[in-house]
C-alpha positions as CSV (number, residue, x, y, z in Angstrom):
1,Q,101.2,82.3,85.4
2,E,97.8,81.0,85.9
3,Y,94.9,83.6,85.6
4,I,93.6,84.7,89.0
5,P,90.1,86.3,88.6
6,E,90.7,88.7,91.5
7,V,93.3,90.5,89.3
8,R,90.3,92.5,88.0
9,I,90.1,94.1,91.5
10,G,93.9,94.7,91.4
11,D,97.1,93.4,92.8
12,K,98.7,94.6,96.0
13,R,102.4,95.5,96.4
14,I,103.4,95.0,100.0
15,L,106.8,96.4,101.0
16,V,108.6,94.4,103.6
17,L,111.6,95.8,105.5
18,G,113.4,93.6,108.1
19,G,110.6,91.1,108.0
20,K,107.9,93.7,108.8
21,I,105.4,95.4,106.6
22,I,106.1,99.1,106.1
23,G,103.5,99.9,103.5
24,A,101.3,98.7,100.7
25,V,99.5,100.0,97.6
26,L,96.7,98.4,95.5
27,R,97.4,98.6,91.8
28,E,94.0,98.7,90.2
29,P,93.4,97.9,86.5
30,K,91.9,100.7,84.5
31,D,88.5,100.2,83.0
32,N,87.9,96.5,82.0
33,N,91.6,95.6,81.7
34,F,93.4,93.1,83.9
35,L,96.8,94.8,83.7
36,A,97.3,96.4,87.1
37,N,100.9,97.5,86.5
38,L,101.1,101.2,87.1
39,G,103.4,101.6,84.1
40,Q,100.6,100.1,81.9
41,G,97.8,102.3,83.1
42,G,97.0,100.9,86.5
43,I,95.8,103.2,89.2
44,A,97.4,103.4,92.7
45,R,94.9,103.1,95.5
46,K,95.2,103.2,99.3
47,T,94.8,99.8,100.8
48,D,94.8,97.9,104.1
49,I,96.7,94.7,104.9
50,T,94.5,91.7,105.5
51,E,95.0,89.1,108.1
52,R,95.9,86.6,105.4
53,E,98.6,89.0,104.0
54,N,100.0,89.5,107.6
55,E,100.2,85.7,107.9
56,M,102.0,85.4,104.6
57,V,104.6,88.0,105.7
58,T,105.0,86.4,109.1
59,R,105.6,83.0,107.6
60,L,108.1,84.3,105.1
61,S,110.0,86.9,107.1
62,K,112.5,84.5,108.8
63,F,113.4,83.0,105.4
64,L,113.9,86.4,103.9
65,I,116.2,87.7,106.6
66,K,118.1,84.4,106.8
67,N,118.8,84.8,103.0
68,G,119.9,88.5,103.3
69,L,116.6,89.8,101.8
70,H,116.0,92.7,104.0
71,F,113.9,94.8,101.7
72,V,111.4,93.2,99.2
73,G,108.2,93.9,97.4
74,L,105.6,91.1,97.7
75,D,102.8,91.0,95.1
76,V,99.5,89.5,96.1
77,I,96.4,88.9,94.1
78,G,93.4,87.6,96.1
79,D,94.8,84.9,98.4
80,Y,97.9,84.2,96.3
81,M,101.4,85.6,96.6
82,T,102.5,86.0,92.9
83,E,105.9,87.5,93.3
84,I,108.7,88.3,95.7
85,N,110.6,91.2,94.1
86,I,114.1,91.5,95.4
87,T,115.6,93.6,92.7
88,C,113.1,96.5,92.3
89,P,110.6,96.7,95.2
90,T,108.8,99.7,93.8
91,G,105.8,101.4,95.3
92,I,107.5,103.8,97.7
93,V,106.4,107.0,95.9
94,H,102.8,105.9,95.7
95,I,102.6,104.6,99.2
96,N,104.1,107.9,100.5
97,Q,101.6,109.9,98.5
98,L,98.6,107.9,99.6
99,N,99.5,107.6,103.3
100,N,101.5,110.9,103.9
101,T,104.6,108.9,104.9
102,I,108.3,109.1,104.2
103,L,109.3,105.5,103.8
104,E,112.8,106.4,102.6
105,K,113.7,107.6,106.0
106,E,112.7,104.3,107.6
107,I,114.5,102.3,105.0
108,V,117.8,104.3,105.3
109,E,117.6,104.1,109.1
110,Y,117.1,100.3,109.0
111,F,120.1,99.7,106.8
112,R,122.3,102.1,108.8
113,S,121.4,100.1,111.9
114,L,122.6,96.9,110.1
115,A,125.8,98.7,109.3
116,D,126.3,99.7,112.9
117,V,125.9,96.1,114.1
118,A,128.3,94.6,111.5
């Protein structure tokens, strides 16, 4: 992966459920490091979604749903989407703690609604 200088600020994990953003967390590198992964010493910070990130999700959401990808984690550094994580969209615990939310409830309700339709 090409080095993106904005990684020094951190990378953002955006959770997308049913094509809509349900939460995000900024994973900030500790000290002068560029590793933002929380398992490698990164720090979870509250964050907002930018207009550009909203645009990315809007453009991607139809593709995700069409391909059965209802719950994903998107990683963004600066203006670049660096990953679409479909196997382990982590960040729920940190997003809940930072925003006083209970995302699990929303996720379970979404998938129950899909089961009711099927």
